[in-house]
C-alpha positions in Angstrom: 134.3 -1.0 -189.5 137.2 1.3 -189.3 137.7 4.9 -188.3 139.3 7.6 -190.4 140.6 10.9 -189.1 141.0 13.7 -191.6 142.6 17.1 -191.2 140.4 19.7 -192.9 141.3 23.0 -194.4 139.0 25.9 -195.3 138.0 24.4 -198.6 137.2 21.0 -197.0 135.1 22.7 -194.3 133.2 24.6 -197.0 132.6 21.3 -198.9 131.5 19.5 -195.7 129.1 22.3 -194.7 127.6 22.2 -198.2 127.3 18.4 -198.1 125.9 18.2 -194.6 123.1 20.7 -194.8 120.2 19.9 -192.5 120.1 16.2 -193.3 123.5 14.6 -193.0 126.2 14.3 -190.3 129.8 15.0 -191.2 130.5 11.3 -191.2 127.6 10.7 -193.6 128.8 13.5 -195.8 132.3 12.0 -196.0 130.9 8.5 -196.7 128.7 10.0 -199.5 131.6 11.9 -201.1 133.9 8.9 -201.0 131.3 6.6 -202.5 130.4 9.2 -205.2 134.1 9.6 -206.1 134.6 5.8 -206.2 131.5 5.5 -208.5 132.9 8.2 -210.8 136.2 6.4 -210.9 134.6 3.1 -211.9 132.5 4.8 -214.6 135.6 6.5 -216.0 137.4 3.2 -216.1 134.4 1.6 -217.8 134.4 4.3 -220.4 138.1 3.8 -221.1 137.6 0.0 -221.4 134.7 0.6 -223.8 136.8 2.9 -225.9 139.6 0.4 -226.0 137.3 -2.4 -227.0 135.7 -0.3 -229.7 139.1 0.7 -231.1 140.5 -2.9 -231.4 138.5 -5.3 -233.6 140.4 -8.2 -232.2 139.2 -7.4 -228.7 135.6 -7.2 -230.0 136.0 -10.7 -231.6 137.4 -12.0 -228.4 134.5 -10.6 -226.3 132.0 -12.0 -228.7 133.7 -15.5 -228.5 133.6 -15.3 -224.7 129.9 -14.3 -224.7 129.1 -17.2 -227.0 131.1 -19.6 -224.8 129.1 -18.3 -221.8 125.8 -18.6 -223.6 125.1 -14.9 -223.4 124.8 -14.4 -227.1 124.4 -16.6 -230.1 
């Protein structure tokens, strides 16, 4: 496992104080925030992918063909 050093400013300190509260250490708060941001990024990408697939009927047909090949759908 690696170590990360971060310089904080006043806004970062405010955010860290809000995220730590009485239950989390500063390290736990940073890990939580990074994982939350990563999850949000993945969800945004999934939404973009879904919009793209819904916009292009050829992509939908290709996805259906792949699902049939994999035995996921009939």
